[in-house]
C-alpha positions as CSV (number, residue, x, y, z in Angstrom):
1,M,-8.9,13.5,27.9
2,K,-11.2,11.0,27.0
3,A,-10.5,8.6,24.1
4,R,-12.8,10.4,21.5
5,D,-12.2,13.4,22.7
6,W,-8.5,13.1,21.5
7,R,-9.7,11.2,18.8
8,G,-11.6,14.2,17.5
9,H,-9.0,16.4,18.2
10,L,-6.6,14.6,16.5
11,Q,-8.9,14.8,13.2
12,A,-9.2,18.3,13.3
13,E,-5.1,18.7,13.6
14,I,-4.6,16.6,10.3
15,K,-7.3,18.3,8.9
16,D,-5.9,21.9,9.9
17,T,-2.4,20.3,8.7
18,L,-3.6,19.7,5.5
19,H,-5.0,23.2,4.9
20,M,-1.5,24.3,6.1
21,V,-0.1,22.3,3.3
22,R,-2.5,23.3,0.8
23,D,-1.5,27.1,1.7
24,L,2.3,25.9,1.2
25,I,1.6,25.6,-2.1
26,H,-0.3,28.4,-3.1
27,E,3.1,30.8,-1.3
28,C,5.6,28.5,-3.0
29,F,4.3,28.7,-6.3
30,P,3.6,31.7,-8.4
31,K,-0.7,32.9,-8.9
32,T,-2.0,30.6,-11.7
33,N,-6.1,31.1,-13.2
34,D,-5.6,27.9,-14.8
35,K,-7.4,25.4,-12.5
36,R,-5.4,22.3,-13.9
37,E,-2.6,24.0,-13.2
38,E,-3.5,24.1,-9.5
39,L,-4.7,20.5,-9.4
40,L,-1.4,19.6,-10.6
41,R,0.5,21.4,-8.4
42,Q,-1.1,20.2,-5.4
43,A,-1.3,16.5,-7.0
44,Y,2.9,16.8,-6.7
45,V,2.6,18.1,-3.1
46,Y,0.7,15.4,-2.2
47,D,2.2,12.5,-3.8
48,Q,5.7,14.1,-2.2
49,V,4.1,14.1,1.5
50,V,2.6,10.7,0.7
51,T,6.0,9.3,0.0
52,A,7.4,11.1,3.2
53,L,4.8,9.6,5.2
54,I,5.2,6.0,3.8
55,K,9.1,6.2,4.3
56,E,8.4,7.6,7.9
57,L,5.2,4.4,8.6
58,K,8.5,2.0,7.1
59,D,10.7,3.5,10.1
60,V,8.0,3.0,12.7
61,R,6.9,-0.3,11.9
62,A,10.4,-1.3,11.6
63,E,11.1,0.2,15.2
64,L,8.0,-1.2,16.5
65,I,9.3,-5.1,15.4
66,D,12.3,-4.2,17.7
67,Y,10.7,-3.2,20.3
68,G,8.7,-6.5,20.1
69,V,5.1,-5.0,20.0
70,T,4.9,-6.6,16.3
71,F,6.5,-9.2,14.0
72,D,7.8,-9.5,10.8
73,P,5.6,-10.9,9.0
74,V,8.0,-12.8,6.2
75,K,10.6,-13.8,8.7
76,A,8.1,-15.0,11.7
77,A,4.9,-16.1,9.2
78,R,1.7,-17.5,10.9
79,Q,-1.3,-19.4,9.7
80,P,-4.8,-17.6,8.9
81,T,-7.0,-16.6,11.4
82,N,-10.9,-16.7,11.5
83,G,-10.4,-13.1,13.0
84,Q,-8.4,-10.7,14.9
85,E,-5.9,-11.2,17.4
86,V,-5.0,-8.1,19.7
87,L,-0.9,-8.1,19.9
88,Y,-0.3,-5.3,21.9
89,E,-2.5,-2.9,24.0
90,G,-1.6,0.3,25.0
91,T,-3.0,3.3,26.6
92,S,-4.1,4.9,23.5
93,V,-3.6,2.7,20.4
94,C,-4.0,-1.4,20.2
95,V,-2.4,-3.5,17.6
96,L,-4.5,-6.0,16.1
97,L,-3.7,-8.7,13.9
98,E,-5.3,-11.0,11.3
99,V,-3.6,-13.1,8.8
100,K,-5.7,-13.7,5.6
101,S,-5.4,-16.9,3.9
102,P,-3.3,-17.0,1.0
103,S,-3.6,-16.3,-2.5
104,T,-2.3,-18.7,-5.2
105,R,-0.4,-18.3,-8.5
106,M,0.2,-20.5,-11.2
107,D,4.1,-21.0,-11.7
108,K,4.0,-20.9,-15.7
109,G,7.1,-22.6,-15.8
110,A,6.3,-24.8,-13.9
111,L,3.5,-26.0,-15.7
112,V,5.0,-26.4,-19.1
113,S,7.6,-28.3,-18.1
114,A,4.8,-30.8,-16.5
115,M,2.6,-31.1,-19.5
116,K,6.3,-31.5,-21.5
117,R,7.2,-34.6,-19.3
118,R,3.8,-36.0,-19.7
119,K,4.4,-36.0,-23.5
120,I,1.8,-33.4,-24.3
121,P,3.0,-32.0,-27.9
122,N,4.2,-28.5,-28.0
123,D,1.5,-26.9,-29.9
124,K,-1.0,-28.4,-27.6
125,I,0.7,-26.7,-25.0
126,N,0.6,-23.5,-26.6
127,D,-3.2,-24.1,-27.2
128,I,-3.9,-25.0,-23.6
129,L,-2.3,-21.7,-22.2
130,G,-3.7,-19.5,-24.9
131,E,-7.0,-20.4,-23.6
132,A,-5.9,-19.9,-19.7
133,T,-4.2,-17.0,-19.5
134,L,-5.9,-13.4,-19.1
135,V,-4.6,-10.2,-19.3
136,N,-4.5,-8.0,-16.7
137,R,-5.0,-5.0,-17.1
138,P,-1.9,-2.6,-17.8
139,A,-0.6,-0.3,-14.9
140,H,-1.5,3.6,-15.4
141,V,1.6,5.2,-13.1
142,F,1.0,9.1,-13.0
143,S,3.8,10.7,-12.1
144,Y,4.0,14.7,-10.8
145,V,7.2,16.7,-11.9
146,L,8.2,19.9,-11.1
147,R,9.4,21.9,-13.9
C-alpha cells in the first residue's frame, strides 16, 4: 500500500474507532433526551480514553528511548536548532527533532535577596515586586465523574 493510501486508511480507521466509542457510550448508559447529559457522558468517556492514550504514549516513548530511536531530553539535553533534524527514518514513520530556545523565568527569592544585599529598603522591594508582578489566568480544571 502506498504511503498516501495507508494514511487515508489509518485516518478512516481512527474515525471509525471514535464512532465505535460513541456507540459504546449509547450502549453503556441509560437512554436520555437531555443533550447536556449526553454531552457529559461523551466528555467523561473521551477523557478516560485520552488518559489511557497518554499513558500508552508515555510507555511507547520510554521504549523508543530504550531502543535508541529517541533520547531523554532531561538526561541528554541538546542545544537549540534552526530547524528539524531527522533522528530516525523507518519504512513508514520517521522521527524529527527540533530543539526550541529555552524560556526564562525569574526566581523571586533570588531577586529579593539580591536587592537586600544592595541595601534596597523592604518597602521599595515590595513596590518594585508589585509593579513587576503579573497575575496569570487561574487554571480551570473540569473533571468528569461518574455518579
